[in-house]
N, C-alpha and C positions, 0 to 999 in steps of 0.2 A: 864533959858529957851532960851536963846540965843544959848548956848553950843548944844541945842538938836535942835532947827530949824537948824543950821550950818550943823551940821550933817546930817539932812534928804536932806537938799540942796545937800552937797556933794554925799549921795549915790542917789539922782535923777538923779545926772549929769553922774554917772557911771552904769544908768538902772538899778537901783537896788531899787524896791519898797516894800514896808512891805505889811502886810495883810496875808490873805487865797488865795491861786491859785484858779482861777476862775475855771466854771466846763464847759467842752469843751461840744460840742454835742454828743461824743461818751460817755462819761462818762452818760450823760444825757439818752440816750437810754439803757444803762446795768442798771440803775436805775430804770428806767421806765418797762424791762424786769423783773428785780428780784422782782418788788413790783406784777408785774403780775402772776409771777410764785409761789411767796409764797401766794399769796391770793387763786392760783388755787389748787385743790386736784387732779388734774389730773395727775400729775408727781410725782414722788417718790423723797424722799430728792438727790438720787443720780444723778438722771435724772435731776434736776433741778443744781445741782452742777457740771455736765459735761457742761451742756448749759452756764452757767456764767463763765467756768474754774476758779472755786474756789477749796477749799478741802472742805470736811465733817464738819470738825471743825470748818471753818468759820460760818457755819449756827446755831450753837448751843448758 
């Protein structure tokens, strides 16, 4: 246990923290847009992919 705590302290000293990266505002907007487009039947799959800048294979 002491080795783990020492390793974590050393990592913190180097500004390295574990865990998943935080979701910033840009990503939140993209997620919100994707959810809106997904629930809307107004646009085709290709139009949705163009707006989200993703390939069509990512939607299947």
